[in-house]
C-alpha positions in Angstrom: 0.2 -0.1 -0.1 2.6 3.0 0.9 4.3 1.8 -2.6 1.2 2.6 -3.9 1.0 5.7 -1.8 4.7 6.6 -3.2 3.5 5.8 -6.7 -0.1 6.7 -7.7 0.1 10.7 -6.8 2.9 10.8 -9.5 1.3 8.7 -12.0 -2.5 10.2 -10.8 -1.3 13.8 -11.8 0.3 12.5 -15.4 -3.2 10.9 -15.7 -4.7 13.9 -14.9 -3.1 15.6 -17.5 -3.8 13.4 -20.1 -7.5 12.8 -19.6 -7.3 17.1 -19.4 -5.5 17.6 -22.4 -7.6 14.8 -24.7 -10.7 17.2 -23.0 -9.4 20.3 -24.0 -8.3 19.1 -27.9 -12.0 17.3 -28.3 -13.8 20.8 -26.8 -10.8 22.9 -28.6 -10.8 25.1 -25.9 -8.2 28.1 -25.4 -8.1 28.5 -21.8 -4.7 28.8 -20.2 -5.7 26.4 -17.4 -5.1 23.1 -18.9 -2.9 22.1 -16.0 -4.7 22.9 -12.9 -7.6 20.9 -14.8 -5.5 18.2 -15.4 -4.4 18.3 -11.4 -8.0 18.7 -10.3 -8.7 15.3 -12.3 -6.0 13.5 -11.0 -6.4 14.3 -7.5 -9.6 12.2 -7.0 -8.1 9.7 -9.6 -5.6 8.9 -7.4 -7.3 9.0 -4.7 -9.7 6.7 -6.0 -7.0 3.8 -7.0 -5.6 4.1 -3.6 -9.1 3.4 -2.4 -10.0 0.8 -4.4 -6.4 -1.0 -3.7 -7.2 -0.5 0.7 -10.5 -2.3 -0.5 -8.8 -5.0 -2.4 -6.3 -5.7 0.5 -8.4 -5.5 3.5 -9.9 -9.0 4.7 -13.6 -10.0 3.8 -14.5 -6.4 2.2 -14.4 -7.9 -1.3 -17.6 -10.1 -0.6 -19.9 -6.8 -0.3 -19.4 -6.0 -3.8 -18.0 -3.4 -6.3 -21.0 -1.2 -7.2 -22.0 2.5 -6.7 -23.7 3.1 -3.3 -21.9 -0.1 -1.8 -19.3 -0.6 0.6 -17.0 -0.2 -1.9 -18.1 2.7 -3.6 -18.0 4.5 -0.5 -14.9 3.3 0.7 -13.5 4.2 -2.8 -15.4 7.7 -2.5 -14.1 8.7 0.7 -10.4 8.4 -0.5 -11.6 10.2 -4.1 -12.7 13.2 -1.7 -9.4 12.8 0.3 -7.4 13.0 -3.2 -9.4 16.1 -4.4 -8.7 17.9 -1.1 -5.1 17.8 -1.4 -5.5 18.6 -5.4 -7.2 22.0 -4.2 -4.7 22.4 -1.9 -1.9 22.1 -4.2 -3.1 24.0 -6.6 -3.7 26.8 -3.8 0.2 26.5 -2.1 2.1 23.5 -3.1 4.1 23.9 0.6 0.7 23.0 2.3 0.2 19.9 0.2 3.0 18.5 3.1 0.5 19.0 6.0 -3.1 18.4 3.8 -2.1 14.8 2.6 -2.1 13.9 6.4 -4.9 15.7 7.3 -6.8 14.3 4.1 -5.3 10.5 5.0 -6.5 10.9 8.5 -10.2 12.3 7.7 -10.4 9.5 4.9 -9.5 6.7 7.3 -12.3 8.0 10.1 -15.0 8.0 7.3 -13.6 4.6 6.2 -13.7 3.5 9.8 -17.1 3.8 10.5 -17.9 1.9 7.0 -16.9 -1.4 9.0 -18.8 -3.8 11.3 -16.5 -3.8 13.8 -14.9 -0.1 13.6 -11.1 -0.5 13.9 -10.8 2.2 16.5 -7.9 4.9 16.3 -4.9 3.0 15.4 -6.1 2.8 12.0 -6.7 6.4 11.6 -3.4 7.2 13.1 -1.7 4.6 10.9 -3.3 6.2 7.8 -2.0 9.8 9.1 1.4 9.1 9.6 1.7 7.0 6.4 0.3 9.5 4.8 2.6 12.3 6.5 5.6 10.1 6.0 4.8 9.5 1.8 4.4 13.2 1.7 7.8 14.3 3.7 9.4 11.7 1.1 8.3 12.4 -1.9 7.8 16.4 -1.4 10.6 17.8 0.5 14.4 17.6 -1.2 15.6 14.2 1.0 18.1 12.2 0.5 17.6 9.0 -1.5 18.7 6.7 1.7 16.5 9.5 3.5 13.1 9.3 1.4 13.3 5.4 1.6 13.2 5.6 4.9 10.1 7.5 5.3 8.6 4.8 2.6 9.9 2.0 4.8 8.7 3.6 7.7 5.9 4.2 6.7 5.1 0.6 5.4 5.3 -0.3 9.0 3.4 2.0 10.4 0.7 1.0 7.9 1.0 -2.8 8.6 0.5 -1.8 12.6 -2.7 0.0 11.7 -4.0 -2.9 9.6 -2.9 -5.1 11.8 -5.3 -3.8 14.4 -8.5 -3.1 13.0 -8.9 -6.2 10.9 -6.4 -8.9 12.1 -8.1 -10.8 15.1 -5.0 -11.6 17.5 -5.4 -14.8 19.3 -4.0 -15.1 23.0 
């Protein structure tokens, strides 16, 4: 999941730019806001991809189905809204994205945890927020590669800690 969190934002931004450029070309627009529209398209796209990967990876959630309005639709929708929030913050003031990513991750995790039959508690929300913060630090700040890699590995460990708390029954 953390590898996806590190790769999906860049790929979503490229995909958003591509989709916006196709629409721009089809509509023959001359407005100079192509890059901003591409970012606004890429944000929810990246969030939805992360939400889809979370839904697919978590145990027991696949049986609930993947259709609009279903558990999966709401789970993925929460992540897509978080992606849109990060994209808007990115457009308004780029350095603030380092703070917006963990906030969006935590808010999405709160809504996602309310969808579960047995709420995982605050550990899931904390793990999501900290993982998003560490990935944002690794990707957005000019650290050496080994430091950025350390942040990514730390985010992976935090993510596993949060998932284990809420979704895996521990037998004594």
